[in-house]
C-alpha positions as CSV (number, residue, x, y, z in Angstrom):
1,M,47.0,13.8,-70.0
2,F,48.2,10.5,-71.7
3,T,46.1,7.9,-73.3
4,T,48.7,5.7,-74.9
5,Y,52.0,4.1,-73.9
6,D,53.7,5.8,-76.9
7,E,52.6,9.2,-75.7
8,I,54.3,8.6,-72.3
9,L,57.5,7.5,-74.0
10,L,57.5,10.4,-76.5
11,F,56.9,12.9,-73.7
12,S,59.6,11.3,-71.5
13,K,62.2,11.3,-74.3
14,A,61.4,14.9,-75.2
15,N,61.7,15.9,-71.5
16,P,64.6,13.7,-70.3
17,N,64.9,15.4,-66.9
18,Q,61.2,15.1,-66.1
19,L,60.2,12.3,-63.8
20,I,56.9,10.6,-64.5
21,I,55.2,8.5,-61.9
22,I,52.3,6.4,-62.9
23,D,50.0,5.1,-60.2
24,F,48.1,2.0,-61.4
25,K,45.0,1.5,-59.4
26,A,41.3,0.3,-59.4
27,K,38.1,1.6,-57.8
28,W,37.6,-1.7,-55.9
29,C,41.2,-1.8,-54.5
30,A,41.3,-1.0,-50.8
31,P,45.1,-0.3,-50.6
32,C,44.7,2.0,-53.6
33,K,42.1,4.0,-51.7
34,T,44.4,4.1,-48.6
35,I,47.4,5.5,-50.5
36,K,45.3,8.1,-52.6
37,P,45.6,11.0,-50.1
38,Y,49.4,10.5,-49.9
39,F,49.6,10.4,-53.7
40,D,47.7,13.7,-53.7
41,Y,50.1,15.1,-51.1
42,L,53.1,14.1,-53.2
43,T,51.5,15.7,-56.3
44,L,51.3,19.0,-54.4
45,N,54.8,18.8,-52.9
46,Y,56.7,17.7,-56.0
47,P,55.5,20.1,-58.7
48,S,58.4,19.2,-61.0
49,V,57.2,15.6,-61.1
50,N,54.5,14.5,-63.5
51,F,52.0,12.3,-61.6
52,I,49.5,10.2,-63.5
53,E,46.8,8.0,-62.1
54,I,45.6,5.1,-64.3
55,D,42.6,3.0,-63.4
56,I,43.4,-0.5,-64.8
57,E,39.7,-0.9,-65.8
58,D,39.4,2.3,-67.7
59,E,39.0,1.5,-71.4
60,S,40.5,4.9,-72.5
61,T,43.9,4.0,-71.0
62,I,43.9,0.2,-71.7
63,N,46.9,0.7,-74.1
64,I,49.0,2.0,-71.2
65,T,48.0,-0.7,-68.8
66,E,48.7,-3.4,-71.3
67,N,52.2,-2.2,-71.9
68,F,53.3,-2.4,-68.3
69,D,53.6,-5.5,-66.2
70,I,51.2,-4.8,-63.3
71,P,51.6,-7.7,-60.8
72,K,49.4,-6.2,-58.0
73,L,47.7,-3.0,-57.0
74,P,48.7,-0.3,-56.4
75,T,51.8,-0.4,-58.6
76,F,53.9,2.7,-59.1
77,I,56.0,3.0,-62.2
78,Y,58.7,5.7,-62.4
79,V,59.7,6.7,-66.0
80,K,62.5,9.1,-66.9
81,N,64.2,9.7,-70.3
82,G,62.0,7.2,-72.0
83,S,62.8,4.3,-69.6
84,I,61.4,2.7,-66.5
85,C,63.8,3.8,-63.7
86,H,61.9,2.3,-60.8
87,T,58.8,0.1,-60.0
88,F,57.1,-0.4,-56.7
89,T,54.0,-2.3,-55.6
90,G,52.4,-1.5,-52.3
91,I,51.6,1.4,-50.0
92,N,54.9,2.0,-48.2
93,K,54.9,5.8,-48.2
94,E,58.6,6.1,-47.3
95,H,59.6,3.9,-50.2
96,I,57.4,5.8,-52.7
97,E,58.9,9.2,-51.7
98,N,62.5,7.9,-51.4
99,A,62.2,6.6,-55.0
100,I,61.1,10.0,-56.1
101,N,64.1,11.7,-54.5
102,D,66.4,9.0,-55.8
103,N,65.2,9.7,-59.4
104,L,65.0,13.4,-59.5
């Protein structure tokens, strides 16, 4: 859906009540694979949230990856109204979902 950082910000500013969650991952990342089914579950259960998965090694989305500070994988960045409203690294399901509810 998005290929640049600016596209994410423009969409977010144009839709200020829309929560965007970006899951930064990699094919070789075991925790990323572990949390994937839960991320899919969240996608189905929160239809008003825009979920995006970004492989940090995908050349087509390198602009997005380079504009966010990704300390470890997986990293989840929550964006609303053009700003980062929450960042989380890890696979704690409760934390990931609570952050969604806190930012809706």
